[in-house]
SERO-4910 file (N, C-alpha, C, O; in steps of 0.05 Angstrom, whole numbers):
BEGIN
 pado doro    nc1    nc2    nc3   cac1   cac2   cac3    cc1    cc2    cc3    oc1    oc2    oc3
  Unk    A   3039    463   1591   3055    459   1566   3051    483   1548   3028    489   1541
  Unk    A   3072    496   1539   3069    519   1522   3066    512   1493   3072    489   1485
  Unk    A   3057    531   1477   3055    526   1448   3083    525   1436   3102    537   1446
  Unk    A   3085    510   1414   3110    508   1400   3105    500   1372   3084    490   1365
  Unk    A   3126    504   1355   3123    496   1327   3122    466   1324   3134    451   1339
  Unk    A   3106    457   1305   3108    430   1295   3137    425   1287   3149    442   1274
  Unk    A   3149    402   1294   3178    397   1289   3185    401   1260   3206    412   1254
  Unk    A   3169    391   1241   3175    394   1213   3174    423   1204   3189    432   1187
  Unk    A   3155    438   1216   3153    466   1209   3178    481   1220   3189    498   1206
  Unk    A   3186    474   1244   3210    487   1256   3234    482   1239   3251    500   1235
  Unk    A   3237    458   1229   3260    452   1212   3260    468   1186   3281    478   1178
  Unk    A   3237    470   1174   3235    485   1148   3239    514   1152   3249    528   1135
  Unk    A   3231    524   1176   3233    553   1181   3260    562   1190   3267    586   1188
  Unk    A   3277    543   1198   3303    551   1210   3319    569   1192   3329    589   1202
  Unk    A   3323    563   1166   3339    581   1149   3327    609   1147   3341    629   1148
  Unk    A   3300    610   1144   3287    636   1142   3289    651   1168   3293    675   1168
  Unk    A   3286    637   1191   3287    650   1217   3315    663   1221   3316    685   1232
  Unk    A   3336    649   1213   3362    660   1216   3366    686   1200   3377    706   1209
  Unk    A   3356    685   1175   3359    708   1158   3343    732   1168   3352    755   1168
  Unk    A   3318    726   1178   3301    748   1187   3311    759   1213   3306    783   1219
  Unk    A   3324    743   1230   3334    753   1255   3356    774   1251   3360    791   1269
  Unk    A   3370    773   1229   3391    792   1223   3381    818   1211   3396    837   1208
  Unk    A   3356    818   1203   3345    842   1190   3324    855   1207   3308    841   1220
  Unk    A   3324    881   1208   3303    896   1223   3277    894   1209   3276    898   1185
  Unk    A   3255    888   1223   3229    887   1210   3221    914   1200   3229    934   1211
  Unk    A   3204    915   1179   3195    941   1169   3179    956   1190   3166    944   1207
  Unk    A   3181    982   1189   3166    998   1208   3136    997   1203   3128    992   1180
  Unk    A   3120   1001   1223   3091   1002   1219   3084   1024   1199   3094   1046   1202
  Unk    A   3068   1017   1180   3060   1036   1159   3078   1036   1134   3071   1049   1115
  Unk    A   3099   1021   1135   3118   1020   1112   3109    998   1092   3118    976   1094
  Unk    A   3092   1006   1074   3082    987   1054   3104    978   1034   3106    955   1028
  Unk    A   3119    998   1025   3140    992   1005   3160    972   1015   3168    954   1000
  Unk    A   3168    974   1040   3187    955   1052   3175    927   1053   3190    908   1049
  Unk    A   3150    925   1059   3137    899   1061   3135    887   1033   3139    862   1030
  Unk    A   3129    902   1013   3129    892    986   3157    881    978   3159    860    967
  Unk    A   3178    897    984   3205    889    977   3214    864    992   3229    848    982
  Unk    A   3204    861   1017   3211    837   1033   3196    812   1024   3209    791   1020
  Unk    A   3170    814   1021   3154    790   1019   3149    781    991   3146    756    986
  Unk    A   3149    798    971   3143    788    944   3164    769    934   3157    749    921
  Unk    A   3190    773    939   3210    753    930   3206    726    945   3211    705    934
  Unk    A   3199    728    971   3194    703    986   3170    688    975   3172    664    972
  Unk    A   3149    702    969   3125    689    957   3132    676    930   3124    654    925
  Unk    A   3147    691    914   3155    681    888   3171    655    890   3167    636    875
  Unk    A   3191    656    908   3208    632    912   3192    608    922   3196    586    914
  Unk    A   3173    613    941   3157    592    952   3139    580    930   3134    556    929
  Unk    A   3129    597    913   3111    587    892   3124    569    871   3111    552    859
  Unk    A   3150    573    867   3165    557    847   3182    536    860   3197    522    846
  Unk    A   3181    533    886   3197    512    900   3187    484    893   3202    465    896
  Unk    A   3163    482    884   3152    456    875   3147    458    845   3145    480    834
  Unk    A   3147    435    831   3143    436    802   3117    448    794   3096    445    807
  Unk    A   3117    462    772   3093    473    760   3081    451    743   3095    440    725
  Unk    A   3056    443    747   3045    420    732   3045    425    702   3039    447    693
  Unk    A   3052    405    687   3054    407    658   3026    404    645   3023    409    622
  Unk    A   3007    394    661   2980    389    649   2961    411    653   2937    408    649
  Unk    A   2971    435    661   2953    458    665   2961    480    646   2985    487    644
  Unk    A   2942    491    632   2946    513    614   2933    539    625   2913    537    640
  Unk    A   2944    562    617   2933    587    627   2927    605    603   2940    605    582
  Unk    A   2906    621    607   2899    642    588   2892    667    603   2876    666    622
  Unk    A   2902    690    595   2896    715    607   2873    729    593   2871    729    568
  Unk    A   2855    739    609   2832    755    599   2832    782    614   2847    786    633
  Unk    A   2814    799    605   2813    826    618   2784    832    624   2766    827    608
  Unk    A   2780    843    648   2754    850    658   2753    881    662   2771    892    674
  Unk    A   2732    893    652   2728    922    657   2711    925    681   2688    915    682
  Unk    A   2721    940    700   2706    945    725   2687    968    722   2687    982    702
  Unk    A   2670    972    743   2650    993    742   2663   1021    740   2650   1039    729
  Unk    A   2687   1024    750   2700   1050    749   2717   1054    723   2732   1073    721
  Unk    A   2715   1034    705   2728   1037    679   2756   1025    678   2769   1027    657
  Unk    A   2766   1014    700   2792   1002    700   2791    975    685   2770    963    682
  Unk    A   2815    966    677   2817    941    662   2836    923    678   2860    928    680
  Unk    A   2825    902    690   2842    884    707   2845    857    693   2829    849    677
  Unk    A   2868    844    699   2874    818    687   2862    796    705   2864    797    729
  Unk    A   2851    776    691   2843    751    704   2856    728    689   2856    728    664
  Unk    A   2867    709    704   2881    687    691   2866    661    695   2860    653    717
  Unk    A   2860    648    673   2843    624    672   2862    599    671   2877    596    652
  Unk    A   2860    582    690   2876    557    692   2858    533    687   2837    530    700
  Unk    A   2865    516    668   2850    492    663   2868    468    661   2891    470    651
  Unk    A   2858    445    670   2873    420    667   2866    408    640   2843    407    632
  Unk    A   2887    398    627   2883    385    601   2863    362    603   2866    345    620
  Unk    A   2843    362    586   2824    341    586   2802    343    607   2786    324    609
  Unk    A   2801    364    622   2781    367    643   2753    370    630   2750    382    609
  Unk    A   2733    359    643   2705    360    633   2692    385    645   2700    394    666
  Unk    A   2671    395    631   2656    418    642   2645    412    669   2638    390    676
  Unk    A   2643    433    685   2632    430    712   2637    455    729   2631    477    720
  Unk    A   2647    452    753   2651    474    771   2675    492    763   2691    484    746
  Unk    A   2677    514    776   2700    532    773   2704    548    799   2685    551    815
  Unk    A   2728    558    803   2735    573    827   2747    600    820   2764    602    802
  Unk    A   2737    620    833   2748    647    831   2769    649    854   2762    647    877
  Unk    A   2794    654    847   2816    654    867   2827    681    871   2832    697    852
  Unk    A   2832    688    897   2844    713    905   2870    708    921   2869    694    941
  Unk    A   2892    719    912   2917    715    925   2920    731    951   2905    750    956
  Unk    A   2938    722    968   2944    736    993   2963    759    989   2972    765    967
  Unk    A   2970    772   1011   2988    795   1011   2978    818   1027   2987    841   1022
  Unk    A   2960    814   1046   2951    835   1064   2937    858   1050   2935    880   1061
  Unk    A   2928    854   1026   2916    874   1008   2937    894    998   2930    912    982
  Unk    A   2962    891   1006   2982    912    999   3004    901    981   3019    917    970
  Unk    A   3007    875    978   3027    864    960   3017    838    948   2997    827    956
  Unk    A   3032    828    928   3024    804    914   3013    809    886   3000    830    881
  Unk    A   3017    790    868   3006    791    841   2999    762    833   3008    743    845
  Unk    A   2982    760    812   2974    733    803   2999    717    795   3000    693    799
  Unk    A   3019    731    783   3043    716    773   3056    701    796   3066    679    792
  Unk    A   3057    713    820   3071    700    842   3056    675    852   3068    659    867
  Unk    A   3031    672    844   3015    650    854   3009    630    832   2991    613    835
  Unk    A   3023    632    809   3019    613    788   3022    584    797   3006    566    790
  Unk    A   3043    579    813   3049    552    822   3027    540    839   3017    519    832
  Unk    A   3020    553    861   2999    542    878   2972    538    863   2959    517    866
  Unk    A   2964    558    847   2939    555    833   2940    532    813   2921    516    812
  Unk    A   2961    531    798   2964    509    779   2963    482    792   2952    462    782
  Unk    A   2976    480    816   2976    454    830   2948    447    840   2941    423    840
  Unk    A   2933    466    849   2905    461    857   2889    450    833   2874    431    835
  Unk    A   2892    463    810   2878    455    786   2886    428    777   2869    411    769
  Unk    A   2912    422    777   2921    396    768   2911    374    786   2903    353    777
  Unk    A   2912    379    812   2904    358    832   2874    353    832   2865    331    837
  Unk    A   2858    374    828   2829    372    831   2814    369    804   2792    358    804
  Unk    A   2826    379    783   2812    380    757   2793    403    754   2781    407    734
  Unk    A   2791    420    775   2773    443    775   2788    468    765   2808    475    776
  Unk    A   2777    481    744   2791    505    734   2788    528    753   2769    529    769
  Unk    A   2807    547    751   2807    570    769   2812    595    753   2826    596    733
  Unk    A   2800    617    763   2804    643    751   2817    660    773   2804    668    793
  Unk    A   2842    667    770   2857    682    789   2856    712    782   2859    719    759
  Unk    A   2850    728    802   2843    756    797   2865    775    806   2875    774    828
  Unk    A   2874    793    788   2893    814    793   2879    838    804   2877    859    790
  Unk    A   2868    835    828   2853    858    839   2873    880    847   2896    875    853
  Unk    A   2864    905    847   2881    927    853   2886    929    883   2869    922    899
  Unk    A   2910    938    890   2919    936    918   2919    963    932   2921    985    919
  Unk    A   2916    962    958   2919    986    975   2949    991    980   2965    973    976
  Unk    A   2956   1015    988   2939   1038    993   2932   1054    968   2916   1073    969
  Unk    A   2945   1048    945   2938   1063    921   2909   1060    914   2896   1078    903
  Unk    A   2897   1037    920   2869   1031    914   2856   1019    939   2854    995    941
  Unk    A   2847   1037    957   2835   1027    982   2807   1016    978   2796   1017    956
  Unk    A   2796   1005    999   2768    996    999   2750   1018    989   2753   1041    997
  Unk    A   2730   1012    971   2721    985    963   2733    975    937   2723    955    926
  Unk    A   2754    987    927   2764    980    900   2771    950    898   2762    937    879
  Unk    A   2787    938    916   2793    910    913   2768    892    912   2767    873    897
  Unk    A   2749    899    929   2724    883    930   2708    887    904   2696    868    894
  Unk    A   2706    911    894   2691    916    869   2705    902    845   2692    892    827
  Unk    A   2732    901    846   2746    885    826   2738    856    828   2734    843    807
  Unk    A   2737    845    852   2729    818    856   2701    813    846   2695    792    833
  Unk    A   2683    832    851   2655    828    842   2653    829    812   2638    814    800
  Unk    A   2669    847    799   2670    848    770   2679    821    759   2669    812    738
  Unk    A   2700    809    772   2710    784    762   2689    762    766   2687    744    748
  Unk    A   2674    762    787   2652    742    791   2631    745    770   2622    725    759
  Unk    A   2623    770    763   2604    774    742   2615    764    715   2600    753    699
  Unk    A   2641    770    710   2653    761    685   2653    731    683   2646    720    661
  Unk    A   2660    717    704   2660    688    703   2632    677    698   2629    658    682
  Unk    A   2612    688    712   2585    679    706   2577    685    678   2563    669    665
  Unk    A   2584    709    668   2576    717    642   2589    701    619   2579    699    597
  Unk    A   2613    689    625   2627    673    606   2626    643    612   2642    627    602
  Unk    A   2608    635    630   2607    608    639   2603    588    616   2616    567    615
  Unk    A   2585    594    598   2579    576    576   2604    570    559   2610    547    553
  Unk    A   2617    591    550   2641    587    533   2664    574    547   2681    562    535
  Unk    A   2665    577    574   2687    566    590   2681    537    599   2698    524    611
  Unk    A   2656    528    594   2648    502    604   2643    501    634   2650    481    647
  Unk    A   2632    522    644   2628    524    673   2598    523    679   2582    536    666
  Unk    A   2591    507    699   2564    506    710   2561    530    729   2573    530    750
  Unk    A   2544    550    722   2542    574    739   2531    568    766   2533    585    784
  Unk    A   2519    545    770   2509    537    797   2532    526    814   2527    519    838
  Unk    A   2556    523    803   2578    510    817   2603    528    816   2625    518    812
  Unk    A   2599    553    820   2621    572    821   2628    578    851   2611    586    866
  Unk    A   2653    573    858   2662    578    886   2682    601    886   2693    609    865
  Unk    A   2687    611    910   2708    631    914   2728    620    934   2721    604    952
  Unk    A   2753    627    930   2775    616    946   2797    636    949   2802    652    930
  Unk    A   2810    637    972   2833    654    975   2848    648   1000   2837    636   1018
  Unk    A   2873    657   1001   2889    654   1026   2896    682   1037   2900    701   1022
  Unk    A   2896    683   1063   2903    708   1077   2885    731   1069   2860    728   1072
  Unk    A   2895    753   1059   2878    774   1049   2859    764   1028   2836    773   1025
  Unk    A   2869    746   1011   2852    734    990   2828    719   1002   2806    719    991
  Unk    A   2833    706   1025   2811    692   1039   2791    712   1050   2767    708   1050
  Unk    A   2802    735   1061   2784    756   1070   2767    767   1047   2744    774   1050
  Unk    A   2780    770   1024   2766    781   1000   2745    761    991   2723    769    983
  Unk    A   2751    735    992   2731    715    984   2707    716   1003   2684    713    994
  Unk    A   2713    719   1029   2691    721   1049   2674    746   1044   2650    745   1045
  Unk    A   2688    769   1039   2674    794   1035   2657    792   1009   2634    803   1008
  Unk    A   2668    780    988   2653    777    963   2628    760    967   2607    765    955
  Unk    A   2630    740    984   2607    723    989   2585    739   1003   2561    736    997
  Unk    A   2592    758   1021   2573    775   1033   2561    795   1013   2537    799   1012
  Unk    A   2578    807    997   2569    826    977   2550    814    957   2529    825    951
  Unk    A   2557    790    947   2540    777    927   2513    770    939   2493    772    926
  Unk    A   2513    761    964   2488    756    977   2471    781    979   2447    781    973
  Unk    A   2483    803    988   2469    828    992   2459    840    966   2438    853    965
  Unk    A   2473    835    944   2465    846    918   2448    827    902   2440    833    880
  Unk    A   2442    803    913   2425    784    900   2439    768    878   2426    759    860
  Unk    A   2465    765    879   2480    749    860   2503    765    849   2508    788    856
  Unk    A   2518    752    830   2516    725    821   2521    704    843   2533    710    864
  Unk    A   2511    680    838   2512    660    859   2540    649    864   2557    648    847
  Unk    A   2544    643    890   2569    630    899   2562    604    913   2546    605    932
  Unk    A   2573    582    904   2565    556    914   2581    548    939   2571    533    956
  Unk    A   2605    559    942   2622    551    965   2643    573    969   2652    586    950
  Unk    A   2650    577    994   2673    596   1000   2694    580   1015   2689    567   1035
  Unk    A   2718    581   1003   2741    565   1014   2761    586   1024   2775    599   1008
  Unk    A   2763    588   1050   2778    610   1064   2802    598   1078   2799    584   1098
  Unk    A   2825    604   1067   2850    593   1078   2864    615   1095   2873    635   1084
  Unk    A   2865    610   1121   2877    629   1140   2869    658   1134   2886    675   1132
  Unk    A   2842    663   1131   2833    689   1121   2838    712   1140   2837    709   1165
  Unk    A   2842    735   1129   2846    760   1143   2819    774   1144   2809    783   1124
  Unk    A   2807    775   1169   2779    782   1171   2773    806   1189   2752    819   1186
  Unk    A   2790    813   1207   2783    832   1229   2803    854   1232   2826    849   1240
  Unk    A   2795    879   1225   2813    902   1227   2818    910   1256   2835    927   1261
  Unk    A   2803    899   1275   2806    906   1303   2826    888   1318   2832    894   1341
  Unk    A   2835    867   1306   2851    847   1320   2881    855   1320   2897    843   1306
  Unk    A   2888    875   1336   2915    885   1336   2928    884   1364   2950    893   1368
  Unk    A   2914    871   1383   2925    868   1410   2940    841   1411   2928    820   1407
  Unk    A   2966    842   1416   2982    817   1414   2974    796   1434   2967    802   1457
  Unk    A   2975    771   1426   2973    748   1443   3001    739   1449   3015    729   1431
  Unk    A   3010    741   1474   3038    734   1480   3045    705   1476   3068    697   1473
  Unk    A   3024    687   1476   3029    659   1472   3038    653   1443   3053    634   1439
  Unk    A   3029    668   1424   3035    662   1396   3055    682   1384   3066    677   1363
  Unk    A   3058    705   1396   3074    727   1384   3102    718   1377   3112    727   1356
  Unk    A   3116    701   1392   3143    693   1384   3144    676   1359   3166    672   1347
  Unk    A   3121    666   1350   3121    647   1327   3110    659   1302   3108    645   1281
  Unk    A   3102    684   1303   3088    696   1280   3106    701   1256   3129    710   1260
  Unk    A   3095    696   1232   3108    705   1208   3095    731   1198   3108    751   1194
  Unk    A   3068    730   1195   3053    755   1191   3048    766   1219   3035    753   1236
  Unk    A   3058    790   1225   3058    800   1252   3035    820   1257   3021    828   1239
  Unk    A   3032    827   1283   3013    848   1290   3020    874   1277   3002    889   1269
  Unk    A   3046    880   1274   3054    905   1260   3046    904   1231   3040    924   1219
  Unk    A   3048    880   1219   3039    877   1191   3009    884   1189   3001    898   1171
  Unk    A   2993    874   1208   2965    880   1208   2960    910   1213   2942    921   1201
  Unk    A   2975    922   1231   2972    950   1237   2980    967   1212   2972    991   1211
  Unk    A   2994    956   1194   3001    969   1169   2980    964   1147   2971    983   1134
  Unk    A   2971    940   1145   2954    932   1123   2926    943   1126   2915    953   1106
  Unk    A   2914    941   1149   2886    950   1152   2883    980   1147   2865    988   1133
  Unk    A   2900    997   1158   2898   1026   1152   2903   1032   1122   2892   1051   1111
  Unk    A   2921   1016   1110   2925   1019   1081   2899   1014   1065   2893   1028   1046
  Unk    A   2884    994   1074   2859    988   1060   2836   1006   1068   2820   1014   1051
  Unk    A   2835   1013   1094   2811   1027   1104   2816   1056   1112   2797   1070   1118
  Unk    A   2841   1065   1112   2847   1092   1121   2841   1096   1150   2844   1078   1166
  Unk    A   2832   1120   1157   2827   1127   1185   2804   1111   1197   2801   1111   1222
  Unk    A   2788   1099   1180   2765   1083   1191   2774   1057   1204   2758   1046   1220
  Unk    A   2798   1048   1199   2807   1022   1209   2805   1021   1240   2815   1039   1253
  Unk    A   2793   1000   1250   2790    997   1279   2767   1013   1291   2761   1009   1315
  Unk    A   2754   1030   1276   2733   1047   1286   2706   1034   1283   2704   1010   1276
  Unk    A   2685   1049   1289   2658   1037   1290   2644   1034   1263   2623   1022   1261
  Unk    A   2655   1046   1242   2640   1049   1217   2650   1031   1194   2645   1037   1171
  Unk    A   2665   1010   1201   2675    992   1180   2654    971   1173   2645    957   1191
  Unk    A   2647    968   1148   2626    948   1140   2638    920   1139   2662    916   1136
  Unk    A   2620    901   1140   2628    873   1138   2640    866   1111   2655    847   1108
  Unk    A   2633    881   1090   2645    876   1064   2674    886   1062   2688    880   1043
  Unk    A   2683    901   1083   2711    908   1085   2726    890   1104   2748    882   1099
  Unk    A   2713    884   1126   2725    866   1147   2703    846   1155   2686    853   1172
  Unk    A   2702    822   1143   2680    804   1147   2674    797   1176   2652    788   1183
  Unk    A   2694    800   1194   2689    795   1223   2668    813   1234   2656    808   1255
  Unk    A   2663    835   1220   2642    855   1229   2614    845   1223   2594    858   1231
  Unk    A   2611    823   1209   2585    813   1200   2566    809   1223   2573    796   1243
  Unk    A   2542    819   1221   2521    815   1241   2503    792   1234   2495    776   1252
  Unk    A   2496    789   1209   2477    768   1200   2490    751   1178   2493    761   1156
  Unk    A   2496    727   1185   2509    709   1165   2489    691   1150   2496    674   1135
  Unk    A   2463    696   1155   2443    680   1142   2446    681   1111   2449    702   1099
  Unk    A   2444    658   1099   2443    656   1070   2470    657   1056   2472    658   1032
  Unk    A   2492    656   1072   2518    655   1059   2524    627   1050   2513    608   1060
  Unk    A   2542    624   1030   2548    598   1020   2564    580   1040   2577    591   1058
  Unk    A   2561    554   1038   2577    536   1055   2606    543   1055   2617    552   1034
  Unk    A   2620    540   1078   2647    549   1081   2666    527   1089   2659    510   1106
  Unk    A   2690    527   1078   2713    512   1088   2732    533   1098   2740    551   1084
  Unk    A   2740    531   1124   2758    550   1136   2780    535   1150   2775    516   1164
  Unk    A   2805    545   1147   2827    533   1161   2847    554   1170   2849    575   1156
  Unk    A   2861    549   1192   2881    568   1202   2899    553   1220   2892    532   1232
  Unk    A   2924    563   1224   2943    551   1242   2939    562   1270   2930    585   1274
  Unk    A   2947    546   1290   2944    555   1318   2964    578   1324   2960    592   1344
  Unk    A   2985    580   1308   3005    601   1313   3003    623   1292   3023    634   1284
  Unk    A   2979    629   1284   2973    649   1264   2959    672   1277   2941    669   1294
  Unk    A   2967    697   1270   2954    721   1281   2925    722   1275   2910    736   1289
  Unk    A   2915    707   1255   2887    707   1247   2871    685   1261   2847    681   1255
  Unk    A   2883    670   1279   2871    647   1291   2844    653   1304   2824    640   1297
  Unk    A   2843    673   1321   2819    678   1337   2796    688   1319   2773    680   1323
  Unk    A   2802    706   1300   2781    717   1283   2770    695   1264   2746    696   1258
  Unk    A   2787    676   1256   2777    655   1239   2760    635   1254   2740    625   1244
  Unk    A   2769    629   1279   2753    611   1296   2726    624   1301   2705    611   1300
  Unk    A   2726    650   1307   2701    664   1313   2683    665   1288   2658    662   1291
  Unk    A   2695    668   1265   2679    670   1240   2666    643   1234   2642    642   1225
  Unk    A   2680    621   1238   2669    595   1234   2645    591   1253   2625    580   1244
  Unk    A   2647    600   1277   2625    597   1296   2602    615   1288   2579    606   1289
  Unk    A   2608    639   1279   2586    657   1271   2570    646   1247   2546    647   1247
  Unk    A   2584    635   1228   2570    623   1205   2554    599   1214   2531    595   1206
  Unk    A   2566    582   1231   2552    559   1241   2526    566   1255   2505    553   1252
  Unk    A   2527    586   1272   2503    595   1287   2481    606   1270   2459    609   1278
  Unk    A   2488    614   1245   2469    624   1226   2458    601   1208   2443    606   1189
  Unk    A   2466    577   1213   2457    554   1197   2473    549   1172   2464    534   1155
  Unk    A   2496    562   1169   2513    558   1146   2531    533   1150   2544    532   1171
  Unk    A   2531    514   1132   2548    491   1135   2578    500   1135   2586    514   1118
  Unk    A   2593    491   1155   2621    498   1158   2638    474   1164   2631    457   1181
  Unk    A   2661    472   1150   2682    454   1157   2705    471   1166   2715    488   1151
  Unk    A   2715    466   1191   2735    483   1202   2759    466   1212   2755    445   1225
  Unk    A   2783    476   1206   2808    462   1215   2826    482   1229   2833    503   1218
  Unk    A   2834    475   1253   2854    490   1268   2879    472   1270   2879    452   1284
  Unk    A   2900    480   1255   2924    463   1253   2943    470   1276   2953    492   1276
  Unk    A   2949    451   1294   2967    458   1316   2996    461   1306   3005    447   1288
  Unk    A   3011    479   1319   3039    482   1315   3048    494   1289   3071    492   1281
  Unk    A   3029    508   1275   3037    520   1249   3030    549   1248   3009    558   1259
  Unk    A   3047    565   1235   3042    594   1231   3028    600   1205   3019    582   1191
  Unk    A   3025    625   1199   3013    634   1174   3029    624   1150   3054    623   1151
  Unk    A   3015    615   1129   3027    606   1104   3046    582   1108   3065    579   1094
  Unk    A   3040    566   1128   3056    542   1134   3059    523   1110   3079    510   1107
  Unk    A   3038    522   1094   3037    502   1072   3057    510   1050   3066    492   1036
  Unk    A   3062    536   1047   3082    545   1027   3110    541   1037   3128    535   1021
  Unk    A   3114    545   1063   3141    545   1074   3151    516   1078   3174    510   1073
  Unk    A   3133    499   1087   3141    471   1094   3122    452   1079   3107    437   1092
  Unk    A   3122    453   1053   3102    439   1037   3106    408   1038   3088    394   1031
  Unk    A   3129    399   1047   3133    370   1050   3126    360   1078   3127    336   1083
  Unk    A   3118    377   1096   3110    369   1123   3084    353   1122   3067    357   1104
  Unk    A   3080    337   1142   3055    321   1144   3030    340   1146   3010    335   1133
  Unk    A   3033    361   1162   3010    379   1165   3003    393   1139   2979    397   1133
  Unk    A   3023    401   1124   3017    414   1098   3005    394   1079   2986    401   1064
  Unk    A   3014    370   1078   3003    349   1060   2973    344   1068   2957    341   1050
  Unk    A   2968    343   1093   2940    339   1102   2922    363   1094   2900    359   1084
  Unk    A   2933    387   1097   2917    411   1090   2912    412   1060   2889    418   1052
  Unk    A   2932    407   1044   2928    408   1015   2908    386   1007   2892    391    989
  Unk    A   2910    362   1019   2892    341   1012   2863    349   1018   2845    343   1003
  Unk    A   2859    362   1041   2832    371   1048   2822    392   1028   2799    391   1020
  Unk    A   2839    411   1021   2831    431   1001   2823    419    975   2802    426    963
  Unk    A   2839    400    965   2833    387    940   2807    371    942   2791    371    923
  Unk    A   2803    358    965   2778    343    969   2754    362    967   2733    356    954
  Unk    A   2756    386    979   2734    405    978   2730    416    950   2707    419    941
  Unk    A   2752    421    936   2749    430    908   2734    410    891   2717    417    875
  Unk    A   2741    385    895   2728    364    879   2698    361    886   2682    350    870
  Unk    A   2690    371    910   2663    367    918   2644    390    910   2620    389    914
  Unk    A   2655    411    897   2639    434    889   2617    425    869   2601    442    860
***
């Protein structure tokens, strides 16, 4: 029996599939075309569901070690009590996306869980290659810990979370914070994370179902890493799949679809963490591609995934 889309996913994807079939995909290496293609889709997906009325946002600014000033957006649920907080990193292959495009998803997580989030406008490749996005993330983590008291945050209950490239950034930040001796991270929540710059050999079983393609990865990783991409000298803080020693990393929640180009690297990462004694909850969702929860948010599998994420957020 061959792999196939979940029926609800297939139904939701049908209009998009028709439109994409008529358009030539961007060439490998064409970052601008991918930004023009995907950012409107992300924006539409983010606003396809109601924005919760019980969540307020405030923008702050963080000065990084290289003197840049990045925006961080603080989301809080009305009436929420002090406690945990989450540092959130949006997806986009490190090459596209902004916090504005993810207002809807982040606000919905905050409304459903009651846990506030700080969404980070990290700088993107190729204009700002590694390690800039990661150092932006680290600066935001230090800022959140440094302002924990005034924000009503327990510094022992700060988690990191992200989807796709944002999940990879959350994983990399967990490694960096461990190696630098803090600030502390209580949990890493990795949603279909982008972890391995070497995973560019197509799997013919899933290739017909991909939304984020192998060509997208062949574009994104060199944008982030330059000529080092795929070579022997990439550190785990750039591509967490390169990690040799996972000892001491925070407990992880990891999920990915079976029809996702990141499936194998995410499965392997969950195993690597587990073998190092790191508590891991792992979900492999059958019949779903990358970002399935945004595309088919009314599907049973998306509802189950969101419920699991909210449960984990509440447990921080």
